C-alpha positions as CSV (number, residue, x, y, z in Angstrom):
1,X,0.0,-0.1,0.0
2,X,2.9,2.1,0.3
3,X,2.5,5.4,-1.8
4,X,-0.4,4.1,-3.5
5,X,-2.9,6.8,-1.8
6,X,-0.3,9.6,-2.6
7,X,0.1,8.5,-5.9
8,X,-3.8,8.4,-6.4
9,X,-4.2,11.8,-5.2
10,X,-1.1,13.1,-7.6
11,X,-3.1,11.4,-10.6
12,X,-6.6,12.9,-9.6
13,X,-5.0,16.5,-9.5
14,X,-3.2,16.1,-12.3
15,X,-6.3,15.0,-14.3
16,X,-8.4,18.2,-13.0
17,X,-5.6,20.5,-14.9
18,X,-4.9,22.6,-12.0
19,X,-2.0,24.3,-13.2
20,X,0.4,21.8,-11.2
21,X,-1.0,23.1,-8.1
22,X,-2.7,21.7,-5.0
23,X,-3.9,22.9,-1.5
24,X,-4.5,21.4,1.7
25,X,-8.3,21.6,1.2
26,X,-7.7,19.4,-1.7
27,X,-5.8,16.8,0.4
28,X,-8.7,16.9,2.9
29,X,-11.3,16.7,0.4
30,X,-9.8,13.1,-1.0
31,X,-8.7,12.0,2.5
32,X,-12.4,12.3,3.9
33,X,-13.5,9.7,1.1
34,X,-11.3,7.3,2.4
35,X,-11.5,7.8,6.0
36,X,-15.2,7.6,6.0
37,X,-14.8,4.3,4.1
38,X,-13.1,3.0,6.4
39,X,-15.4,3.9,9.0
40,X,-13.8,6.6,10.8
41,X,-16.4,8.5,13.0
42,X,-14.7,11.8,13.1
43,X,-13.2,12.1,9.7
44,X,-13.1,15.6,9.3
45,X,-11.4,16.4,12.2
46,X,-9.0,13.6,11.8
47,X,-7.8,14.7,8.3
48,X,-7.2,18.3,9.7
49,X,-5.3,17.3,12.8
50,X,-3.1,14.8,10.9
51,X,-2.7,17.6,8.2
52,X,-1.6,20.1,10.7
53,X,0.9,17.3,12.2
54,X,2.6,16.7,8.7
55,X,2.7,20.4,7.9
56,X,3.6,21.5,11.3
57,X,0.9,24.3,11.4
58,X,-1.4,25.4,14.0
59,X,-5.3,25.5,14.0
60,X,-5.4,29.1,12.9
61,X,-2.5,29.0,10.0
62,X,-4.1,26.0,8.8
63,X,-7.5,27.8,8.3
64,X,-6.0,30.8,6.6
65,X,-3.8,28.5,4.2
66,X,-5.8,25.5,3.6
67,X,-7.0,27.0,0.5
68,X,-3.8,28.3,-1.0
69,X,-1.7,26.3,-3.4
70,X,1.3,24.1,-1.7
71,X,2.9,22.9,-5.0
72,X,3.1,24.7,-8.3
73,X,5.0,24.0,-11.5
74,X,5.2,25.4,-14.9
75,X,4.6,21.9,-17.4
76,X,1.3,20.2,-17.5
77,X,3.0,16.7,-17.9
78,X,2.3,14.2,-14.8
79,X,6.2,13.6,-14.5
80,X,6.9,17.5,-14.3
81,X,4.0,17.8,-11.6
82,X,5.5,14.9,-9.5
83,X,9.1,16.3,-9.9
84,X,7.9,19.7,-8.9
85,X,5.9,18.3,-5.9
86,X,8.8,16.2,-4.6
87,X,10.9,19.2,-4.9
88,X,8.6,21.7,-3.0
89,X,7.1,19.8,0.0
90,X,8.5,16.1,-0.2
91,X,8.9,15.4,3.5
92,X,5.4,16.8,4.6
93,X,3.4,15.1,2.0
94,X,5.0,11.5,2.4
95,X,4.5,11.9,6.0
96,X,1.1,13.0,5.7
97,X,0.1,10.0,3.6
98,X,1.8,7.6,6.0
99,X,-0.4,9.1,8.9
100,X,-3.4,9.0,6.6
101,X,-2.7,5.1,5.7
102,X,-2.3,4.2,9.2
103,X,-5.8,6.0,10.2
104,X,-7.4,4.2,7.4
105,X,-6.1,1.0,9.2
106,X,-7.9,2.5,12.2
107,X,-4.4,3.0,14.2
108,X,-5.9,5.4,16.8
109,X,-5.2,9.0,16.3
110,X,-3.0,9.3,19.7
111,X,-0.8,6.6,18.7
112,X,-0.2,8.3,15.3
113,X,0.4,11.9,16.7
114,X,2.3,10.2,19.7
115,X,0.2,12.3,22.2
116,X,-3.3,12.8,23.8
117,X,-4.4,15.8,25.8
118,X,-5.4,14.6,29.3
119,X,-6.7,17.1,32.3
120,X,-4.5,19.8,30.3
121,X,-1.3,17.8,30.3
122,X,0.1,16.4,27.1
123,X,0.9,12.5,27.4
124,X,3.2,10.6,25.2
125,X,1.3,7.3,24.1
126,X,2.2,4.5,21.9
127,X,1.0,1.0,21.2
128,X,2.2,-0.3,24.7
129,X,-0.4,1.9,26.5
130,X,-4.3,2.8,26.3
131,X,-4.6,6.4,25.1
132,X,-5.8,8.7,28.1
133,X,-9.5,9.3,27.7
134,X,-11.7,12.3,28.8
135,X,-13.9,10.0,30.6
136,X,-11.3,9.2,33.3
137,X,-11.0,12.8,33.9
138,X,-13.8,12.7,36.2
139,X,-11.8,10.4,38.5
140,X,-9.1,13.3,39.0
141,X,-12.2,15.9,39.7
142,X,-13.5,13.7,42.3
143,X,-10.2,13.4,44.0
144,X,-9.2,16.9,43.9
145,X,-12.6,18.1,44.9
146,X,-12.4,15.9,48.0
147,X,-8.7,16.5,48.9
148,X,-9.8,20.1,48.8
149,X,-12.7,20.2,51.2
150,X,-11.2,17.5,53.6
151,X,-11.5,20.2,56.7
152,X,-15.0,19.9,56.6
153,X,-15.3,17.8,59.7
154,X,-19.2,17.3,59.8
155,X,-19.0,15.0,56.5
156,X,-17.9,11.7,56.9
157,X,-17.1,10.9,53.2
158,X,-14.5,13.2,53.7
159,X,-12.8,13.1,56.7
160,X,-12.6,10.3,59.4
161,X,-12.8,11.1,63.0
162,X,-11.1,9.1,65.8
163,X,-11.3,9.4,69.8
164,X,-8.3,11.2,71.2
165,X,-7.0,10.0,74.7
166,X,-9.7,12.3,76.2
167,X,-12.5,10.9,74.4
168,X,-12.9,13.7,72.4
169,X,-13.6,13.2,68.6
170,X,-10.8,14.3,66.6
171,X,-9.3,14.1,62.9
172,X,-6.7,11.7,62.1
173,X,-3.5,13.3,61.9
174,X,-1.8,13.4,58.4
175,X,-4.8,14.5,56.3
176,X,-5.5,17.8,56.6
177,X,-5.7,19.8,53.3
178,X,-2.4,20.3,51.7
179,X,-0.4,17.6,53.7
180,X,1.9,15.5,51.6
181,X,-0.1,12.4,50.2
182,X,1.2,8.7,49.7
183,X,-0.4,7.8,46.5
184,X,-0.6,4.4,44.8
185,X,-1.6,4.4,41.1
186,X,-2.4,0.8,40.2
187,X,-2.3,-0.5,36.4
188,X,-1.0,3.0,35.5
189,X,-0.1,2.7,31.6
190,X,1.0,5.9,30.3
191,X,0.6,7.4,34.0
192,X,-1.9,9.9,33.2
193,X,-4.0,9.5,36.2
194,X,-0.8,9.4,38.8
195,X,1.0,12.0,37.3
196,X,-1.9,14.2,36.9
197,X,-2.5,13.8,40.7
198,X,1.3,14.5,41.2
199,X,1.0,17.6,39.4
200,X,-2.0,18.8,41.4
201,X,-1.9,17.6,44.8
202,X,1.1,18.0,47.4
203,X,2.4,14.5,47.3
204,X,5.0,12.8,49.6
205,X,5.2,9.7,47.5
206,X,3.7,8.7,43.9
207,X,4.1,4.9,43.0
208,X,3.1,4.3,39.5
209,X,2.7,0.3,39.4
210,X,2.2,-1.9,36.3
211,X,2.5,-5.3,35.1
212,X,3.9,-4.4,31.4
213,X,7.3,-3.0,31.6
214,X,6.9,-1.6,28.1
215,X,4.0,0.4,29.8
216,X,6.3,1.6,32.4
217,X,8.7,2.9,29.9
218,X,5.8,5.0,28.7
219,X,5.0,6.4,32.0
220,X,8.9,7.2,32.8
221,X,8.9,9.3,29.7
222,X,5.7,11.0,30.8
223,X,7.3,12.1,33.8
224,X,10.3,13.4,32.2
225,X,8.4,15.2,29.9
226,X,6.0,16.8,32.6
227,X,8.2,17.3,35.3
228,X,11.6,17.8,33.6
229,X,11.6,21.8,34.2
230,X,10.8,21.6,37.8
231,X,13.0,18.7,38.9
232,X,16.1,19.3,41.2
233,X,17.7,15.8,41.5
234,X,17.2,12.5,39.8
235,X,18.3,9.3,41.4
236,X,17.9,5.7,40.2
237,X,17.1,3.1,42.5
238,X,18.9,-0.4,42.2
239,X,16.4,-3.3,41.6
240,X,12.8,-3.6,40.3
241,X,12.2,0.2,41.2
242,X,12.8,3.2,39.5
243,X,12.7,6.5,41.3
244,X,13.2,10.2,40.4
245,X,13.2,13.0,43.1
246,X,11.1,16.2,42.4
247,X,11.6,18.7,45.4
248,X,10.0,16.9,48.4
249,X,8.2,14.4,46.3
250,X,9.4,11.1,45.1
251,X,8.1,9.2,42.2
252,X,8.4,5.9,41.8
253,X,7.9,3.1,38.9
254,X,7.4,-0.4,40.0
255,X,6.9,-3.6,37.4
256,X,4.4,-6.1,39.5
257,X,1.6,-7.9,38.9
258,X,-0.7,-5.8,41.1
259,X,0.3,-6.1,44.8
260,X,2.8,-9.0,43.9
261,X,6.0,-7.0,44.4
262,X,4.7,-4.3,46.5
263,X,5.6,-5.5,50.2
264,X,9.3,-5.9,49.6
265,X,9.6,-2.6,47.6
266,X,7.3,-0.6,50.7
267,X,10.2,-2.2,53.0
268,X,13.1,-1.3,51.0
269,X,11.8,2.3,50.8
270,X,10.3,2.9,53.9
271,X,6.8,3.4,52.8
272,X,4.4,2.4,55.5
273,X,1.2,2.7,53.6
274,X,-0.8,4.9,51.1
275,X,-3.4,7.8,51.5
276,X,-4.6,7.3,48.0
277,X,-5.2,4.2,45.9
278,X,-6.4,4.8,42.5
279,X,-6.6,2.5,39.4
280,X,-8.0,2.5,35.9
281,X,-7.9,-1.4,35.8
282,X,-8.9,-3.9,33.0
283,X,-12.7,-4.3,33.1
284,X,-13.8,-5.5,29.8
285,X,-15.2,-8.9,29.7
286,X,-13.1,-11.1,27.7
287,X,-15.4,-12.3,25.3
288,X,-16.4,-8.6,24.1
289,X,-12.8,-7.3,23.5
290,X,-13.0,-8.4,19.8
291,X,-16.4,-6.7,19.4
292,X,-14.8,-3.3,20.4
293,X,-14.1,-0.5,17.9
294,X,-11.3,-1.6,15.8
295,X,-8.8,1.2,17.2
296,X,-9.4,-0.7,20.5
297,X,-9.6,-4.2,19.7
298,X,-6.9,-4.0,17.1
299,X,-4.3,-1.3,18.6
300,X,-4.6,-1.2,22.1
301,X,-2.8,-3.7,24.5
302,X,-5.1,-6.7,25.6
303,X,-3.5,-6.5,28.9
304,X,-4.7,-3.3,29.7
305,X,-8.3,-4.5,28.6
306,X,-9.2,-7.8,30.0
307,X,-10.7,-8.0,32.8
308,X,-11.8,-11.7,33.0
309,X,-14.9,-13.4,32.4
310,X,-17.3,-11.0,34.0
311,X,-14.9,-8.0,33.7
312,X,-14.6,-7.7,37.3
313,X,-11.3,-9.7,38.3
314,X,-9.3,-6.7,39.0
315,X,-11.9,-5.0,41.2
316,X,-11.8,-8.3,43.3
317,X,-8.2,-8.2,44.1
318,X,-7.8,-4.9,44.3
319,X,-10.5,-4.8,47.2
320,X,-9.3,-8.0,48.9
321,X,-5.4,-7.2,48.9
322,X,-5.6,-3.6,48.5
323,X,-6.4,-2.8,52.2
324,X,-3.4,-4.3,53.5
325,X,-1.2,-1.2,52.0
326,X,-3.5,1.3,53.2
327,X,-3.2,3.9,55.9
328,X,-6.2,4.2,58.2
329,X,-8.7,6.7,56.4
330,X,-7.3,5.9,53.3
331,X,-9.2,6.6,49.9
332,X,-9.8,4.2,47.0
333,X,-10.9,5.5,43.6
334,X,-11.4,3.2,40.7
335,X,-12.7,3.6,37.3
336,X,-15.6,1.3,36.1
337,X,-17.9,0.2,32.9
338,X,-21.0,2.2,32.7
339,X,-22.9,-0.8,33.8
340,X,-20.7,-1.9,36.7
341,X,-21.3,0.3,39.3
342,X,-23.7,-1.8,41.5
343,X,-21.3,-4.9,41.4
344,X,-18.2,-3.4,42.1
345,X,-19.8,-1.4,44.8
346,X,-20.8,-4.5,46.2
347,X,-17.4,-5.9,46.0
348,X,-15.6,-3.4,48.2
349,X,-18.8,-3.0,50.9
350,X,-18.1,-6.9,51.3
351,X,-14.4,-6.3,51.6
352,X,-14.8,-3.8,54.8
353,X,-14.6,-0.5,52.8
354,X,-17.0,2.1,54.4
355,X,-18.7,5.3,52.4
356,X,-18.6,3.2,49.3
357,X,-20.1,5.4,46.4
358,X,-20.6,5.2,42.3
359,X,-20.3,8.5,40.8
360,X,-20.7,9.5,37.4
361,X,-18.8,10.9,34.3
362,X,-19.5,14.3,32.2
363,X,-22.2,12.4,30.5
364,X,-24.1,11.1,33.3
365,X,-22.8,7.7,33.2
366,X,-21.2,5.3,36.1
367,X,-17.6,5.8,35.6
368,X,-15.8,5.6,39.3
369,X,-16.4,4.1,42.4
370,X,-14.5,5.4,45.9
371,X,-14.4,3.7,49.1
372,X,-12.7,4.4,52.5
373,X,-10.8,2.2,54.5
374,X,-11.0,2.5,58.3
């Protein structure tokens, strides 16, 4: 298929006798028919974004220049037209058609561009991780909202009360607003949840954990990109862990099948427990994966999708095993499928979590479950 779309486009332009000139608008029109035929839902947007990327244009410049000719020659023969084109815009045009062919094959746009926006940050992504989704941003917002208002002592959802030595109720030390938190991000993938929290909360410890070493390499790269300018020192830890230190916060990366390697890692690094556990685990039913959109079923890692026969395997393990690594008063937040709220809530309640609640995303669909470990 190499160069076939490119050559088809060039022939079509020459046949129109356009004085050897074409525009970005011509490229866009040509692309739309192929993208729509391939079943790409947002064909117009995707074509524009790929053109902007290939020709290094922002949206404003693209809209201003899209109807301007970007190749012109004196001769009307196809060979001369092709030669002129190759001399003027060879790299950008070849790059665009390589992008277009991938998108027609339903490679996700984010993988082609190598990035995805999430909560105001740009994350590097590739075929080894799920692309961050806007739906997941509601998990971040819920956590930030609760941490902001943790001083409200009358709300048991937001703070835990204990009796002091005189029998008076008081809030547990270490959870005041602004305190440094210890956070565990399970199944971190690109690191979008954990690193976004590290950017928006005062964290003493942030541990990004994933079973896939390739996924952790993506998360490490995102840490470097997002925090590079703020880092003061960098330190690598010998062994399975990887640490980089930014001011008072320590960010760790650990390859582990959920909690398997966690006890030894915590002992080696003096981590007594976590105030927050957050996860977007695999939650798709195994026999449903092949029915998903081609972008997901063909191009995103099955390891990050497969939640077992009923899609709930990881929630059972997180609820049962995770509580052994939480500090008193710790909060757990997990992303869920739109139809899993009641069942995931029941799993956490049966494992002894309190104030378990299902919450919704921006479209009003069940998207997360939170609970408190007392």
